[in-house]
N, C-alpha and C positions, 0 to 999 in steps of 0.2 A: 516252678514246679515245688517251690516253700507252701502256697498253697493248698498244690493235693494233698501236703502229707499234712498239716493244720487239720484241712478238712477232712480226711480219715482217720487223723486222732481221734476227731470231735465224734464220728460217727464210728470210731470203735465205744467211745466214753457212754457214748446213747447206749449202744444198742449192751454195754456192762450193766447203767443204770436199772434196763430193762426185767435183764439177766436177773438179776439179784430182787427185783422187787417181784416178780412172776415164781421166781425161787421163796421167798421169803411168807407171798399171803398162800402159795400151795403147803409146804409147811406147815403154817399158823391152821390151814382149813381142816389139814389130817392130822394135825396137834387135838383139838378141839372135838373134832366126828369121833376120836378115839378112846378120848376120856370120857366125854358127857353121850356118849351111842347110848349104855346104857342106862344111864341114868334117867335118858328122856323115853327108851321102850318103856320104860315102871312108870313112869310122871304121867305118863301118854294113857298108859292098861287103866289107870287106876282114875283117870279121867272122862266121865260120858260123854258121851257125842251131844249135842242139842238136842237132837226127838231120843236123848235117855240110855241109847242101845249099849253097849264095850266093847266098839271091835275090837280082832286080836291083833295086836302092834308087834309082837316078837317078831314077825316074819315081813319085815315091810317091803315095798316094794321099790323105795329109792328112799334115800337117807341125805339131805341135803344143808349146807350150812348157808344162814345168810345174814344178811345185816338187816335188824327191827325190822317188827313187823306192817304192815303194809295196812289193816285192818282199826289201825289205832287211829282214832280222827284228833291229829296235830298237825297243822300248817308248818312248815319247815321253820318261818320268818315266830313261830311259837314259842322260842327259845327258856322261856318264864315257867311255862306248863311242866309239872312234876312227869308228864307222860311221853314228853318229847325223847325221853333215854329209850325210854320202849319202842318208839317208833324208828328214830333214827341210827342208836348207836349198839343196843343189847344183839350180840347174835344170839338166833335160833336156829338150832337145829328139825330139822323140818319132816316127818317120816309122811310117808303116801302111800297107799296101798292098792292092790290090781287095778283094780277096780275105776269105771271114768267117775261115778258118779262118788265113788269112798270118801268119808270124812277126811281131812287135812288134822295134823297132830302137828302143832308149834312148839317147843321149850324154849325157853328163854331162860338160859344159860345162866346167866347174872343175877334172876328174881329166884330157881330154880322150881318153876313153873311153868306146867303144861297148859295149853291153849287146847281145841278141838275146833274146830267149824268145819260145816254142810261143804259140800265143793255147791 
């Protein structure tokens, strides 16, 4: 009987920790997106694509938050690289357009800079 009670309490404690972590992450994501969405759109609008075009970013099809930029050529063990935080730590707001082959804009919240890449 006592073992069952201990196991039940351990499961409840684990569920509580998972719920708190999920709520924290969702809240932080929502706060970052609402705080930096307009800045990201403005920065993306003023950054030309690699082809030189300026797509209309004011109505993106999706707005997501990701951590790190996968297009930065830094390995996880290269901790002394100055680009390591941009690759693995900085939050980025990613704007995508409706089209399949449309460019993607990644706004680095820490640097305050937009990076537009063609898909």
